[in-house]
CHARMM internal coordinates of N, CA and C (Angstrom, degrees):
IC EDIT
DIST 1 N 1 CA 1.4765
DIST 1 CA 1 C 1.5266
ANGL 1 N 1 CA 1 C 107.40
DIST 1 C 2 N 1.3613
ANGL 1 CA 1 C 2 N 112.67
DIHE 1 N 1 CA 1 C 2 N 132.25
DIST 2 N 2 CA 1.4377
ANGL 1 C 2 N 2 CA 122.31
DIHE 1 CA 1 C 2 N 2 CA -178.05
DIST 2 CA 2 C 1.5188
ANGL 2 N 2 CA 2 C 109.31
DIHE 1 C 2 N 2 CA 2 C -83.18
DIST 2 C 3 N 1.3115
ANGL 2 CA 2 C 3 N 117.90
DIHE 2 N 2 CA 2 C 3 N 132.84
DIST 3 N 3 CA 1.4164
ANGL 2 C 3 N 3 CA 123.14
DIHE 2 CA 2 C 3 N 3 CA -179.52
DIST 3 CA 3 C 1.6849
ANGL 3 N 3 CA 3 C 107.38
DIHE 2 C 3 N 3 CA 3 C -80.36
DIST 3 C 4 N 1.3802
ANGL 3 CA 3 C 4 N 111.03
DIHE 3 N 3 CA 3 C 4 N 126.93
DIST 4 N 4 CA 1.4271
ANGL 3 C 4 N 4 CA 113.28
DIHE 3 CA 3 C 4 N 4 CA -173.59
DIST 4 CA 4 C 1.5836
ANGL 4 N 4 CA 4 C 102.99
DIHE 3 C 4 N 4 CA 4 C -111.31
DIST 4 C 5 N 1.3103
ANGL 4 CA 4 C 5 N 109.91
DIHE 4 N 4 CA 4 C 5 N 141.20
DIST 5 N 5 CA 1.4611
ANGL 4 C 5 N 5 CA 118.70
DIHE 4 CA 4 C 5 N 5 CA 176.24
DIST 5 CA 5 C 1.5334
ANGL 5 N 5 CA 5 C 111.05
DIHE 4 C 5 N 5 CA 5 C -93.51
DIST 5 C 6 N 1.2199
ANGL 5 CA 5 C 6 N 116.85
DIHE 5 N 5 CA 5 C 6 N 133.60
DIST 6 N 6 CA 1.5153
ANGL 5 C 6 N 6 CA 117.47
DIHE 5 CA 5 C 6 N 6 CA 177.62
DIST 6 CA 6 C 1.5255
ANGL 6 N 6 CA 6 C 104.18
DIHE 5 C 6 N 6 CA 6 C -126.41
DIST 6 C 7 N 1.3912
ANGL 6 CA 6 C 7 N 114.54
DIHE 6 N 6 CA 6 C 7 N 106.75
DIST 7 N 7 CA 1.4738
ANGL 6 C 7 N 7 CA 120.38
DIHE 6 CA 6 C 7 N 7 CA 177.85
DIST 7 CA 7 C 1.4597
ANGL 7 N 7 CA 7 C 115.03
DIHE 6 C 7 N 7 CA 7 C -62.45
DIST 7 C 8 N 1.4449
ANGL 7 CA 7 C 8 N 118.86
DIHE 7 N 7 CA 7 C 8 N -28.13
DIST 8 N 8 CA 1.4044
ANGL 7 C 8 N 8 CA 122.43
DIHE 7 CA 7 C 8 N 8 CA -176.81
DIST 8 CA 8 C 1.5556
ANGL 8 N 8 CA 8 C 107.11
DIHE 7 C 8 N 8 CA 8 C -75.94
DIST 8 C 9 N 1.3919
ANGL 8 CA 8 C 9 N 118.65
DIHE 8 N 8 CA 8 C 9 N -31.03
DIST 9 N 9 CA 1.4148
ANGL 8 C 9 N 9 CA 116.80
DIHE 8 CA 8 C 9 N 9 CA -178.10
DIST 9 CA 9 C 1.5659
ANGL 9 N 9 CA 9 C 112.68
DIHE 8 C 9 N 9 CA 9 C -67.03
DIST 9 C 10 N 1.3259
ANGL 9 CA 9 C 10 N 116.20
DIHE 9 N 9 CA 9 C 10 N -30.74
DIST 10 N 10 CA 1.5190
ANGL 9 C 10 N 10 CA 120.94
DIHE 9 CA 9 C 10 N 10 CA 175.13
DIST 10 CA 10 C 1.5239
ANGL 10 N 10 CA 10 C 106.77
DIHE 9 C 10 N 10 CA 10 C -64.78
DIST 10 C 11 N 1.2478
ANGL 10 CA 10 C 11 N 116.31
DIHE 10 N 10 CA 10 C 11 N -51.02
DIST 11 N 11 CA 1.4883
ANGL 10 C 11 N 11 CA 119.46
DIHE 10 CA 10 C 11 N 11 CA 179.83
DIST 11 CA 11 C 1.5098
ANGL 11 N 11 CA 11 C 113.25
DIHE 10 C 11 N 11 CA 11 C -63.22
DIST 11 C 12 N 1.2833
ANGL 11 CA 11 C 12 N 114.41
DIHE 11 N 11 CA 11 C 12 N -35.61
DIST 12 N 12 CA 1.5248
ANGL 11 C 12 N 12 CA 116.11
DIHE 11 CA 11 C 12 N 12 CA 176.47
DIST 12 CA 12 C 1.4724
ANGL 12 N 12 CA 12 C 114.40
DIHE 11 C 12 N 12 CA 12 C -70.60
DIST 12 C 13 N 1.4001
ANGL 12 CA 12 C 13 N 117.27
DIHE 12 N 12 CA 12 C 13 N -34.94
DIST 13 N 13 CA 1.4364
ANGL 12 C 13 N 13 CA 120.55
DIHE 12 CA 12 C 13 N 13 CA -178.80
DIST 13 CA 13 C 1.5179
ANGL 13 N 13 CA 13 C 110.45
DIHE 12 C 13 N 13 CA 13 C -79.47
DIST 13 C 14 N 1.3035
ANGL 13 CA 13 C 14 N 119.72
DIHE 13 N 13 CA 13 C 14 N -42.39
DIST 14 N 14 CA 1.4018
ANGL 13 C 14 N 14 CA 123.49
DIHE 13 CA 13 C 14 N 14 CA -170.06
DIST 14 CA 14 C 1.5382
ANGL 14 N 14 CA 14 C 116.84
DIHE 13 C 14 N 14 CA 14 C -109.28
DIST 14 C 15 N 1.2900
ANGL 14 CA 14 C 15 N 115.45
DIHE 14 N 14 CA 14 C 15 N -2.63
DIST 15 N 15 CA 1.4371
ANGL 14 C 15 N 15 CA 119.37
DIHE 14 CA 14 C 15 N 15 CA -178.12
DIST 15 CA 15 C 1.5743
ANGL 15 N 15 CA 15 C 115.77
DIHE 14 C 15 N 15 CA 15 C -59.84
DIST 15 C 16 N 1.2630
ANGL 15 CA 15 C 16 N 116.48
DIHE 15 N 15 CA 15 C 16 N -50.96
DIST 16 N 16 CA 1.4807
ANGL 15 C 16 N 16 CA 118.43
DIHE 15 CA 15 C 16 N 16 CA -179.90
DIST 16 CA 16 C 1.4503
ANGL 16 N 16 CA 16 C 112.93
DIHE 15 C 16 N 16 CA 16 C -73.45
DIST 16 C 17 N 1.3632
ANGL 16 CA 16 C 17 N 121.65
DIHE 16 N 16 CA 16 C 17 N -41.29
DIST 17 N 17 CA 1.5363
ANGL 16 C 17 N 17 CA 117.96
DIHE 16 CA 16 C 17 N 17 CA 173.09
DIST 17 CA 17 C 1.5366
ANGL 17 N 17 CA 17 C 113.35
DIHE 16 C 17 N 17 CA 17 C -57.25
DIST 17 C 18 N 1.3520
ANGL 17 CA 17 C 18 N 118.27
DIHE 17 N 17 CA 17 C 18 N -37.21
DIST 18 N 18 CA 1.4766
ANGL 17 C 18 N 18 CA 119.66
DIHE 17 CA 17 C 18 N 18 CA 176.41
DIST 18 CA 18 C 1.4897
ANGL 18 N 18 CA 18 C 108.30
DIHE 17 C 18 N 18 CA 18 C -67.07
DIST 18 C 19 N 1.2653
ANGL 18 CA 18 C 19 N 116.80
DIHE 18 N 18 CA 18 C 19 N -47.24
DIST 19 N 19 CA 1.4704
ANGL 18 C 19 N 19 CA 118.38
DIHE 18 CA 18 C 19 N 19 CA -175.82
DIST 19 CA 19 C 1.5079
ANGL 19 N 19 CA 19 C 110.69
DIHE 18 C 19 N 19 CA 19 C -61.49
DIST 19 C 20 N 1.3210
ANGL 19 CA 19 C 20 N 119.74
DIHE 19 N 19 CA 19 C 20 N -36.33
DIST 20 N 20 CA 1.4264
ANGL 19 C 20 N 20 CA 120.12
DIHE 19 CA 19 C 20 N 20 CA -179.73
DIST 20 CA 20 C 1.5060
ANGL 20 N 20 CA 20 C 111.00
DIHE 19 C 20 N 20 CA 20 C -73.74
DIST 20 C 21 N 1.3324
ANGL 20 CA 20 C 21 N 114.69
DIHE 20 N 20 CA 20 C 21 N -33.50
DIST 21 N 21 CA 1.5171
ANGL 20 C 21 N 21 CA 118.31
DIHE 20 CA 20 C 21 N 21 CA 176.20
DIST 21 CA 21 C 1.4382
ANGL 21 N 21 CA 21 C 111.82
DIHE 20 C 21 N 21 CA 21 C -66.66
DIST 21 C 22 N 1.3986
ANGL 21 CA 21 C 22 N 117.67
DIHE 21 N 21 CA 21 C 22 N -38.26
DIST 22 N 22 CA 1.5054
ANGL 21 C 22 N 22 CA 119.34
DIHE 21 CA 21 C 22 N 22 CA -179.34
DIST 22 CA 22 C 1.6234
ANGL 22 N 22 CA 22 C 105.47
DIHE 21 C 22 N 22 CA 22 C -71.92
DIST 22 C 23 N 1.2667
ANGL 22 CA 22 C 23 N 119.62
DIHE 22 N 22 CA 22 C 23 N -33.86
DIST 23 N 23 CA 1.4384
ANGL 22 C 23 N 23 CA 119.25
DIHE 22 CA 22 C 23 N 23 CA -178.57
DIST 23 CA 23 C 1.5443
ANGL 23 N 23 CA 23 C 109.67
DIHE 22 C 23 N 23 CA 23 C -73.51
DIST 23 C 24 N 1.2727
ANGL 23 CA 23 C 24 N 118.31
DIHE 23 N 23 CA 23 C 24 N -31.42
DIST 24 N 24 CA 1.4919
ANGL 23 C 24 N 24 CA 122.81
DIHE 23 CA 23 C 24 N 24 CA 175.11
DIST 24 CA 24 C 1.5042
ANGL 24 N 24 CA 24 C 107.41
DIHE 23 C 24 N 24 CA 24 C -64.02
DIST 24 C 25 N 1.4132
ANGL 24 CA 24 C 25 N 116.92
DIHE 24 N 24 CA 24 C 25 N -51.25
DIST 25 N 25 CA 1.4182
ANGL 24 C 25 N 25 CA 121.04
DIHE 24 CA 24 C 25 N 25 CA -179.96
DIST 25 CA 25 C 1.5046
ANGL 25 N 25 CA 25 C 114.04
DIHE 24 C 25 N 25 CA 25 C -55.71
DIST 25 C 26 N 1.3581
ANGL 25 CA 25 C 26 N 112.84
DIHE 25 N 25 CA 25 C 26 N -45.28
DIST 26 N 26 CA 1.4916
ANGL 25 C 26 N 26 CA 117.00
DIHE 25 CA 25 C 26 N 26 CA 178.46
DIST 26 CA 26 C 1.5755
ANGL 26 N 26 CA 26 C 110.50
DIHE 25 C 26 N 26 CA 26 C -60.33
DIST 26 C 27 N 1.3751
ANGL 26 CA 26 C 27 N 115.78
DIHE 26 N 26 CA 26 C 27 N -44.32
DIST 27 N 27 CA 1.4011
ANGL 26 C 27 N 27 CA 119.91
DIHE 26 CA 26 C 27 N 27 CA 175.34
DIST 27 CA 27 C 1.5836
ANGL 27 N 27 CA 27 C 115.59
DIHE 26 C 27 N 27 CA 27 C -55.42
DIST 27 C 28 N 1.3196
ANGL 27 CA 27 C 28 N 114.44
DIHE 27 N 27 CA 27 C 28 N -49.14
DIST 28 N 28 CA 1.3957
ANGL 27 C 28 N 28 CA 119.98
DIHE 27 CA 27 C 28 N 28 CA 176.87
DIST 28 CA 28 C 1.5032
ANGL 28 N 28 CA 28 C 116.40
DIHE 27 C 28 N 28 CA 28 C -58.85
DIST 28 C 29 N 1.3231
ANGL 28 CA 28 C 29 N 115.17
DIHE 28 N 28 CA 28 C 29 N -48.93
DIST 29 N 29 CA 1.4468
ANGL 28 C 29 N 29 CA 119.87
DIHE 28 CA 28 C 29 N 29 CA 178.60
DIST 29 CA 29 C 1.6322
ANGL 29 N 29 CA 29 C 108.55
DIHE 28 C 29 N 29 CA 29 C -64.15
DIST 29 C 30 N 1.2848
ANGL 29 CA 29 C 30 N 117.09
DIHE 29 N 29 CA 29 C 30 N -38.93
DIST 30 N 30 CA 1.4566
ANGL 29 C 30 N 30 CA 119.59
DIHE 29 CA 29 C 30 N 30 CA 179.28
DIST 30 CA 30 C 1.5431
ANGL 30 N 30 CA 30 C 109.88
DIHE 29 C 30 N 30 CA 30 C -64.49
DIST 30 C 31 N 1.3936
ANGL 30 CA 30 C 31 N 118.88
DIHE 30 N 30 CA 30 C 31 N -35.50
DIST 31 N 31 CA 1.4007
ANGL 30 C 31 N 31 CA 120.35
DIHE 30 CA 30 C 31 N 31 CA -178.35
DIST 31 CA 31 C 1.4578
ANGL 31 N 31 CA 31 C 109.59
DIHE 30 C 31 N 31 CA 31 C -77.65
DIST 31 C 32 N 1.2648
ANGL 31 CA 31 C 32 N 118.86
DIHE 31 N 31 CA 31 C 32 N -27.32
DIST 32 N 32 CA 1.5646
ANGL 31 C 32 N 32 CA 120.83
DIHE 31 CA 31 C 32 N 32 CA -179.45
DIST 32 CA 32 C 1.4501
ANGL 32 N 32 CA 32 C 109.01
DIHE 31 C 32 N 32 CA 32 C -76.80
DIST 32 C 33 N 1.3566
ANGL 32 CA 32 C 33 N 120.49
DIHE 32 N 32 CA 32 C 33 N -35.63
DIST 33 N 33 CA 1.4915
ANGL 32 C 33 N 33 CA 118.29
DIHE 32 CA 32 C 33 N 33 CA -167.64
DIST 33 CA 33 C 1.4808
ANGL 33 N 33 CA 33 C 112.75
DIHE 32 C 33 N 33 CA 33 C -107.42
DIST 33 C 34 N 1.3942
ANGL 33 CA 33 C 34 N 120.82
DIHE 33 N 33 CA 33 C 34 N -3.09
DIST 34 N 34 CA 1.3832
ANGL 33 C 34 N 34 CA 120.50
DIHE 33 CA 33 C 34 N 34 CA -171.40
DIST 34 CA 34 C 1.5787
ANGL 34 N 34 CA 34 C 104.81
DIHE 33 C 34 N 34 CA 34 C -93.58
DIST 34 C 35 N 1.2545
ANGL 34 CA 34 C 35 N 108.28
DIHE 34 N 34 CA 34 C 35 N 154.00
DIST 35 N 35 CA 1.5968
ANGL 34 C 35 N 35 CA 118.88
DIHE 34 CA 34 C 35 N 35 CA 176.85
DIST 35 CA 35 C 1.5624
ANGL 35 N 35 CA 35 C 111.43
DIHE 34 C 35 N 35 CA 35 C -115.34
DIST 35 C 36 N 1.3732
ANGL 35 CA 35 C 36 N 113.69
DIHE 35 N 35 CA 35 C 36 N 42.03
DIST 36 N 36 CA 1.3795
ANGL 35 C 36 N 36 CA 114.45
DIHE 35 CA 35 C 36 N 36 CA 179.79
DIST 36 CA 36 C 1.5965
ANGL 36 N 36 CA 36 C 111.40
DIHE 35 C 36 N 36 CA 36 C 98.30
DIST 36 C 37 N 1.3020
ANGL 36 CA 36 C 37 N 116.76
DIHE 36 N 36 CA 36 C 37 N 179.05
DIST 37 N 37 CA 1.4213
ANGL 36 C 37 N 37 CA 120.92
DIHE 36 CA 36 C 37 N 37 CA -179.96
DIST 37 CA 37 C 1.4671
ANGL 37 N 37 CA 37 C 117.09
DIHE 36 C 37 N 37 CA 37 C 66.20
DIST 37 C 38 N 1.2362
ANGL 37 CA 37 C 38 N 118.13
DIHE 37 N 37 CA 37 C 38 N -132.47
DIST 38 N 38 CA 1.4656
ANGL 37 C 38 N 38 CA 124.16
DIHE 37 CA 37 C 38 N 38 CA -171.11
DIST 38 CA 38 C 1.5423
ANGL 38 N 38 CA 38 C 111.80
DIHE 37 C 38 N 38 CA 38 C -71.35
DIST 38 C 39 N 1.3360
ANGL 38 CA 38 C 39 N 118.54
DIHE 38 N 38 CA 38 C 39 N -26.96
DIST 39 N 39 CA 1.4429
ANGL 38 C 39 N 39 CA 119.97
DIHE 38 CA 38 C 39 N 39 CA 175.47
DIST 39 CA 39 C 1.5480
ANGL 39 N 39 CA 39 C 110.21
DIHE 38 C 39 N 39 CA 39 C -67.43
DIST 39 C 40 N 1.3522
ANGL 39 CA 39 C 40 N 118.97
DIHE 39 N 39 CA 39 C 40 N -41.63
DIST 40 N 40 CA 1.3686
ANGL 39 C 40 N 40 CA 121.15
DIHE 39 CA 39 C 40 N 40 CA -179.70
DIST 40 CA 40 C 1.5837
ANGL 40 N 40 CA 40 C 112.91
DIHE 39 C 40 N 40 CA 40 C -67.31
DIST 40 C 41 N 1.2940
ANGL 40 CA 40 C 41 N 113.56
DIHE 40 N 40 CA 40 C 41 N -35.77
DIST 41 N 41 CA 1.5094
ANGL 40 C 41 N 41 CA 120.41
DIHE 40 CA 40 C 41 N 41 CA 174.54
DIST 41 CA 41 C 1.5387
ANGL 41 N 41 CA 41 C 110.14
DIHE 40 C 41 N 41 CA 41 C -62.75
DIST 41 C 42 N 1.4111
ANGL 41 CA 41 C 42 N 112.73
DIHE 41 N 41 CA 41 C 42 N -45.43
DIST 42 N 42 CA 1.4244
ANGL 41 C 42 N 42 CA 116.47
DIHE 41 CA 41 C 42 N 42 CA -179.94
DIST 42 CA 42 C 1.6118
ANGL 42 N 42 CA 42 C 111.74
DIHE 41 C 42 N 42 CA 42 C -65.38
DIST 42 C 43 N 1.3617
ANGL 42 CA 42 C 43 N 115.82
DIHE 42 N 42 CA 42 C 43 N -32.52
DIST 43 N 43 CA 1.4637
ANGL 42 C 43 N 43 CA 117.58
DIHE 42 CA 42 C 43 N 43 CA 178.87
DIST 43 CA 43 C 1.4395
ANGL 43 N 43 CA 43 C 106.00
DIHE 42 C 43 N 43 CA 43 C -71.67
DIST 43 C 44 N 1.3580
ANGL 43 CA 43 C 44 N 125.74
DIHE 43 N 43 CA 43 C 44 N -38.81
DIST 44 N 44 CA 1.3916
ANGL 43 C 44 N 44 CA 121.60
DIHE 43 CA 43 C 44 N 44 CA -173.26
DIST 44 CA 44 C 1.5719
ANGL 44 N 44 CA 44 C 112.08
DIHE 43 C 44 N 44 CA 44 C -66.80
DIST 44 C 45 N 1.3394
ANGL 44 CA 44 C 45 N 111.77
DIHE 44 N 44 CA 44 C 45 N -40.62
DIST 45 N 45 CA 1.4261
ANGL 44 C 45 N 45 CA 116.71
DIHE 44 CA 44 C 45 N 45 CA 174.13
DIST 45 CA 45 C 1.3942
ANGL 45 N 45 CA 45 C 117.54
DIHE 44 C 45 N 45 CA 45 C -66.81
DIST 45 C 46 N 1.2713
ANGL 45 CA 45 C 46 N 117.01
DIHE 45 N 45 CA 45 C 46 N -46.63
DIST 46 N 46 CA 1.5175
ANGL 45 C 46 N 46 CA 124.69
DIHE 45 CA 45 C 46 N 46 CA 178.42
DIST 46 CA 46 C 1.5065
ANGL 46 N 46 CA 46 C 111.52
DIHE 45 C 46 N 46 CA 46 C -59.26
DIST 46 C 47 N 1.3355
ANGL 46 CA 46 C 47 N 113.95
DIHE 46 N 46 CA 46 C 47 N -41.24
DIST 47 N 47 CA 1.5763
ANGL 46 C 47 N 47 CA 114.74
DIHE 46 CA 46 C 47 N 47 CA 179.34
DIST 47 CA 47 C 1.4992
ANGL 47 N 47 CA 47 C 108.61
DIHE 46 C 47 N 47 CA 47 C -88.30
DIST 47 C 48 N 1.2348
ANGL 47 CA 47 C 48 N 127.02
DIHE 47 N 47 CA 47 C 48 N -21.01
DIST 48 N 48 CA 1.4591
ANGL 47 C 48 N 48 CA 126.85
DIHE 47 CA 47 C 48 N 48 CA -177.86
DIST 48 CA 48 C 1.5563
ANGL 48 N 48 CA 48 C 109.80
DIHE 47 C 48 N 48 CA 48 C -79.09
DIST 48 C 49 N 1.3254
ANGL 48 CA 48 C 49 N 119.13
DIHE 48 N 48 CA 48 C 49 N -35.93
DIST 49 N 49 CA 1.3668
ANGL 48 C 49 N 49 CA 118.66
DIHE 48 CA 48 C 49 N 49 CA -174.09
DIST 49 CA 49 C 1.6002
ANGL 49 N 49 CA 49 C 111.27
DIHE 48 C 49 N 49 CA 49 C -65.64
DIST 49 C 50 N 1.2887
ANGL 49 CA 49 C 50 N 119.08
DIHE 49 N 49 CA 49 C 50 N -46.27
DIST 50 N 50 CA 1.4950
ANGL 49 C 50 N 50 CA 117.09
DIHE 49 CA 49 C 50 N 50 CA 174.19
DIST 50 CA 50 C 1.5161
ANGL 50 N 50 CA 50 C 117.74
DIHE 49 C 50 N 50 CA 50 C -62.13
DIST 50 C 51 N 1.3514
ANGL 50 CA 50 C 51 N 113.34
DIHE 50 N 50 CA 50 C 51 N -29.62
DIST 51 N 51 CA 1.4318
ANGL 50 C 51 N 51 CA 119.93
DIHE 50 CA 50 C 51 N 51 CA 172.33
DIST 51 CA 51 C 1.5361
ANGL 51 N 51 CA 51 C 114.63
DIHE 50 C 51 N 51 CA 51 C -62.73
DIST 51 C 52 N 1.3890
ANGL 51 CA 51 C 52 N 110.14
DIHE 51 N 51 CA 51 C 52 N -44.36
DIST 52 N 52 CA 1.4611
ANGL 51 C 52 N 52 CA 119.97
DIHE 51 CA 51 C 52 N 52 CA -177.43
DIST 52 CA 52 C 1.5769
ANGL 52 N 52 CA 52 C 110.66
DIHE 51 C 52 N 52 CA 52 C -70.68
DIST 52 C 53 N 1.3552
ANGL 52 CA 52 C 53 N 113.65
DIHE 52 N 52 CA 52 C 53 N -32.12
DIST 53 N 53 CA 1.4486
ANGL 52 C 53 N 53 CA 117.30
DIHE 52 CA 52 C 53 N 53 CA -178.96
DIST 53 CA 53 C 1.5166
ANGL 53 N 53 CA 53 C 105.91
DIHE 52 C 53 N 53 CA 53 C -74.36
DIST 53 C 54 N 1.3756
ANGL 53 CA 53 C 54 N 122.24
DIHE 53 N 53 CA 53 C 54 N -39.77
DIST 54 N 54 CA 1.4371
ANGL 53 C 54 N 54 CA 122.33
DIHE 53 CA 53 C 54 N 54 CA 177.49
DIST 54 CA 54 C 1.5333
ANGL 54 N 54 CA 54 C 112.54
DIHE 53 C 54 N 54 CA 54 C -58.96
DIST 54 C 55 N 1.4669
ANGL 54 CA 54 C 55 N 111.68
DIHE 54 N 54 CA 54 C 55 N -48.85
DIST 55 N 55 CA 1.4194
ANGL 54 C 55 N 55 CA 118.20
DIHE 54 CA 54 C 55 N 55 CA 179.47
DIST 55 CA 55 C 1.5162
ANGL 55 N 55 CA 55 C 111.88
DIHE 54 C 55 N 55 CA 55 C -57.65
DIST 55 C 56 N 1.3379
ANGL 55 CA 55 C 56 N 115.55
DIHE 55 N 55 CA 55 C 56 N -40.47
DIST 56 N 56 CA 1.4791
ANGL 55 C 56 N 56 CA 117.86
DIHE 55 CA 55 C 56 N 56 CA -176.59
DIST 56 CA 56 C 1.4871
ANGL 56 N 56 CA 56 C 109.52
DIHE 55 C 56 N 56 CA 56 C -63.88
DIST 56 C 57 N 1.4086
ANGL 56 CA 56 C 57 N 118.92
DIHE 56 N 56 CA 56 C 57 N -51.76
DIST 57 N 57 CA 1.3906
ANGL 56 C 57 N 57 CA 120.79
DIHE 56 CA 56 C 57 N 57 CA -178.43
DIST 57 CA 57 C 1.5104
ANGL 57 N 57 CA 57 C 116.35
DIHE 56 C 57 N 57 CA 57 C -77.29
DIST 57 C 58 N 1.3271
ANGL 57 CA 57 C 58 N 115.45
DIHE 57 N 57 CA 57 C 58 N -16.24
DIST 58 N 58 CA 1.5206
ANGL 57 C 58 N 58 CA 117.96
DIHE 57 CA 57 C 58 N 58 CA 178.34
DIST 58 CA 58 C 1.4675
ANGL 58 N 58 CA 58 C 111.82
DIHE 57 C 58 N 58 CA 58 C -86.87
DIST 58 C 59 N 1.3154
ANGL 58 CA 58 C 59 N 117.84
DIHE 58 N 58 CA 58 C 59 N -38.66
DIST 59 N 59 CA 1.4560
ANGL 58 C 59 N 59 CA 122.56
DIHE 58 CA 58 C 59 N 59 CA -178.67
DIST 59 CA 59 C 1.4125
ANGL 59 N 59 CA 59 C 116.79
DIHE 58 C 59 N 59 CA 59 C -105.62
DIST 59 C 60 N 1.3150
ANGL 59 CA 59 C 60 N 117.71
DIHE 59 N 59 CA 59 C 60 N -25.55
DIST 60 N 60 CA 1.4411
ANGL 59 C 60 N 60 CA 125.86
DIHE 59 CA 59 C 60 N 60 CA -175.51
DIST 60 CA 60 C 1.5279
ANGL 60 N 60 CA 60 C 116.39
DIHE 59 C 60 N 60 CA 60 C -74.65
DIST 60 C 61 N 1.2755
ANGL 60 CA 60 C 61 N 118.71
DIHE 60 N 60 CA 60 C 61 N -34.34
DIST 61 N 61 CA 1.4112
ANGL 60 C 61 N 61 CA 118.17
DIHE 60 CA 60 C 61 N 61 CA -174.74
DIST 61 CA 61 C 1.5986
ANGL 61 N 61 CA 61 C 110.82
DIHE 60 C 61 N 61 CA 61 C -104.53
DIST 61 C 62 N 1.3134
ANGL 61 CA 61 C 62 N 112.30
DIHE 61 N 61 CA 61 C 62 N 92.46
DIST 62 N 62 CA 1.4391
ANGL 61 C 62 N 62 CA 122.77
DIHE 61 CA 61 C 62 N 62 CA 176.15
DIST 62 CA 62 C 1.5249
ANGL 62 N 62 CA 62 C 111.97
DIHE 61 C 62 N 62 CA 62 C -104.17
DIST 62 C 63 N 1.3023
ANGL 62 CA 62 C 63 N 117.04
DIHE 62 N 62 CA 62 C 63 N 134.06
DIST 63 N 63 CA 1.4387
ANGL 62 C 63 N 63 CA 119.74
DIHE 62 CA 62 C 63 N 63 CA 171.97
DIST 63 CA 63 C 1.4629
ANGL 63 N 63 CA 63 C 113.40
DIHE 62 C 63 N 63 CA 63 C 71.78
END
COOR INIT
IC SEED 1 N 1 CA 1 C
IC BUILD
């Protein structure tokens, strides 16, 4: 049997975890280098969205 590569399966499997990782990195960098204002707002949203997604999939899907 010949092994077939599916580029869409890589994106399908790892697309959202990579996007959440990039969003977390942006939030951490923004929190480190901002002095208030829009940088703090960006950090809150960029770090809050991955937490909300984890809570949604961790607690939301029962049974």
